[in-house]
C-alpha positions in Angstrom: 0.2 0.0 0.0 1.4 3.5 -1.1 1.3 5.8 2.1 2.9 8.8 0.3 2.2 10.2 -3.0 4.5 10.1 -5.8 7.2 12.8 -5.7 6.0 14.4 -9.1 2.5 14.8 -7.5 3.8 16.3 -4.5 6.3 18.9 -6.2 3.2 19.8 -8.7 0.8 20.5 -5.9 3.3 22.5 -4.0 4.0 24.5 -7.1 0.8 25.4 -8.4 -0.2 28.1 -6.4 3.1 29.7 -6.7 3.1 29.6 -10.4 -0.6 30.4 -11.0 -0.1 34.2 -11.0 2.3 33.7 -13.8 0.2 31.4 -15.6 -2.7 34.1 -15.4 -0.7 37.0 -16.3 2.3 36.4 -18.5 0.3 34.6 -21.5 -2.0 37.7 -22.3 0.8 40.1 -22.4 2.9 37.8 -24.7 -0.2 37.5 -26.9 -0.5 41.3 -27.4 3.2 42.5 -26.8 4.6 44.6 -29.8 6.3 42.2 -31.9 4.1 39.3 -31.0 2.7 38.9 -34.4 2.1 35.3 -35.6 5.8 35.0 -36.6 7.4 36.3 -33.5 10.3 34.3 -32.0 10.5 34.0 -28.1 13.7 33.4 -26.2 13.0 31.9 -23.1 13.8 28.8 -20.7 10.8 26.4 -21.3 12.0 24.0 -18.6 10.7 25.8 -15.6 7.6 27.3 -16.9 6.6 25.1 -19.9 3.1 26.0 -19.4 3.6 29.6 -20.2 4.2 28.5 -24.0 1.0 26.4 -24.1 -1.2 29.0 -22.5 0.0 31.7 -24.7 -1.0 29.7 -27.9 2.9 30.3 -29.2 3.9 27.3 -31.2 7.1 25.6 -29.5 8.9 26.0 -32.9 8.7 29.7 -32.5 10.6 29.5 -29.1 14.4 29.6 -28.7 14.9 27.4 -25.7 17.4 25.2 -24.2 16.3 22.2 -26.0 18.5 23.1 -28.9 21.7 24.0 -27.2 23.5 25.5 -30.3 20.7 27.9 -31.4 20.1 28.8 -27.7 23.8 29.4 -27.1 23.8 31.7 -30.1 20.8 33.7 -28.9 22.1 34.0 -25.3 25.2 35.7 -26.6 23.0 38.2 -28.6 19.3 38.2 -27.4 18.1 41.2 -29.5 19.6 40.0 -32.7 18.1 36.5 -32.4 14.5 37.1 -30.9 11.8 39.2 -31.2 10.5 38.9 -27.5 12.7 37.8 -24.6 11.2 36.4 -21.4 13.6 36.2 -18.4 13.3 35.1 -14.9 15.8 36.4 -12.5 18.6 34.1 -12.1 18.2 32.1 -15.3 20.4 31.9 -18.4 18.4 34.1 -20.4 18.3 36.8 -17.6 22.2 36.4 -17.5 22.4 37.1 -21.1 20.1 40.1 -21.1 22.3 41.4 -18.2 25.3 40.7 -20.3 23.9 41.8 -23.6 21.1 44.4 -23.1 21.8 46.2 -26.4 18.7 46.7 -28.4 16.2 45.4 -25.7 13.5 47.3 -24.1 11.4 46.4 -21.1 7.7 45.6 -22.0 6.7 44.3 -18.6 7.9 42.9 -15.1 6.0 40.2 -13.2 6.5 39.5 -9.5 4.9 36.8 -7.2 5.7 35.3 -3.8 8.0 32.3 -4.0 9.1 32.8 -7.4 11.8 34.5 -9.3 10.6 37.8 -11.0 10.2 37.8 -14.5 10.7 40.7 -17.4 9.5 40.5 -21.0 11.7 42.4 -23.2 11.3 43.7 -26.9 14.1 43.6 -29.1 14.8 46.8 -31.0 14.2 45.1 -34.4 10.6 44.3 -33.4 9.4 47.8 -33.2 10.5 48.8 -29.5 10.2 52.3 -30.9 6.4 51.9 -30.8 6.2 50.8 -27.3 4.7 53.9 -25.4 3.7 52.4 -22.2 6.3 52.4 -19.4 7.3 49.3 -17.7 4.5 48.0 -15.4 5.3 46.2 -12.2 2.8 43.5 -10.9 
């Protein structure tokens, strides 16, 4: 007889509340962000918050993520040159890349929630950053 829940179940139930705010707030912003046309490329780490891609409706093939290390490494070396939108979570590889190579990037919006790293959505200069008229919004 099983007395304990499987580890994946325990982890999922503990994280669901902490992640819920991001699952609700980030996808709508990604859908309407400047540069989010049907062919926009999004640089993000998809292993930590994979549901954001699904809830946004962005095809996985339009993301640059850690599943293709060569393309991902190139994008991390010059985020604005490789992606239209960049979603970085504090402390992840994308965040480090944006801090090291901020050229051509503008903040669209920042997201925060208790118990999770803050997230920032950036727009690359080649995607119409000049048309961004709203200052960054803090959640």
